C-alpha positions as MATLAB code, in Angstrom:
seq = 'MVQVGAPEKPVPVHVFSLIMGRRRLAGSLIGGIKETQEMLDFCGQKGIGSDIEVISIDKINEAYERMLVGDVHYRFVIDINSLK';
ca = [
     -14.293   20.659   21.469;
     -10.897   20.410   23.280;
      -8.071   21.783   21.641;
      -4.891   20.151   22.771;
      -1.731   21.691   22.487;
      -1.243   25.330   20.621;
      -1.898   25.951   16.895;
       0.488   27.759   14.658;
      -2.023   30.502   13.829;
      -4.991   32.014   15.986;
      -8.107   30.186   15.383;
     -11.324   31.948   14.427;
     -14.281   31.253   16.897;
     -17.901   31.777   15.580;
     -19.158   32.244   19.070;
     -22.869   32.249   17.500;
     -22.767   28.888   16.543;
     -21.204   27.649   20.034;
     -24.087   29.352   21.739;
     -26.870   28.309   19.394;
     -25.646   24.772   19.374;
     -24.905   24.695   22.846;
     -21.226   23.592   22.441;
     -18.079   23.961   24.547;
     -14.729   24.834   23.428;
     -11.791   23.917   26.087;
      -8.237   23.634   26.277;
      -5.902   21.247   27.672;
      -2.059   21.473   28.683;
      -1.688   17.516   29.014;
       1.853   17.514   27.978;
       4.157   16.901   24.915;
       5.648   13.669   23.523;
       7.985   13.137   26.350;
       5.157   13.301   28.776;
       2.809   11.231   26.880;
       5.553    8.554   26.379;
       6.069    8.394   30.134;
       2.354    8.096   30.937;
       2.345    5.182   28.411;
       5.361    3.555   29.686;
       3.683    3.674   33.414;
       0.672    2.291   31.936;
       2.467   -0.516   30.458;
       4.528   -1.401   33.770;
       1.429   -1.055   35.883;
      -1.040   -3.207   33.497;
      -3.504   -0.120   33.106;
      -5.299   -0.215   30.014;
      -8.620    1.337   28.807;
     -11.895   -0.097   27.897;
     -12.586   -0.112   24.125;
     -14.939   -0.986   21.430;
     -13.411   -1.431   18.346;
     -15.568   -1.017   15.123;
     -14.991   -1.233   11.397;
     -15.150    1.973    9.524;
     -18.604    1.080    7.861;
     -19.848    1.075   11.394;
     -19.148    5.041   11.994;
     -22.222    6.170   11.381;
     -24.176    3.854   13.783;
     -21.372    4.573   16.466;
     -22.154    8.462   15.937;
     -25.812    7.809   16.365;
     -24.926    5.716   19.340;
     -23.111    8.493   20.919;
     -25.819   10.778   20.436;
     -28.429    8.947   22.550;
     -25.791    8.065   25.393;
     -25.517    4.405   24.440;
     -21.559    4.390   24.564;
     -19.834    2.693   27.261;
     -16.231    2.586   25.993;
     -14.156    4.513   23.626;
     -14.792    3.768   19.869;
     -11.626    2.524   17.981;
     -11.743    2.208   14.299;
      -9.952   -0.915   13.004;
      -7.636    0.262   10.750;
      -7.671   -2.708    8.655;
     -11.152   -1.893    7.935;
     -10.082    1.042    5.807;
      -8.253   -1.118    3.190;
];
């Protein structure tokens, strides 16, 4: 898990679940809304995009299973229209 931004209250961490599950906890200072908008504007001006695989909500478990076995080549994006 990567914590982006600072939570309002301290977050309890159960270290044993991290150790036994071989999980990692990290933090990132990627910037606020202004910096994010600047980055998106830059990407739009330069034609920079990301490779994605659009899935419907009913495929979420399949996507998760694929992630577990390393069969993910692009970021999964859930089609919001499939939530209706």
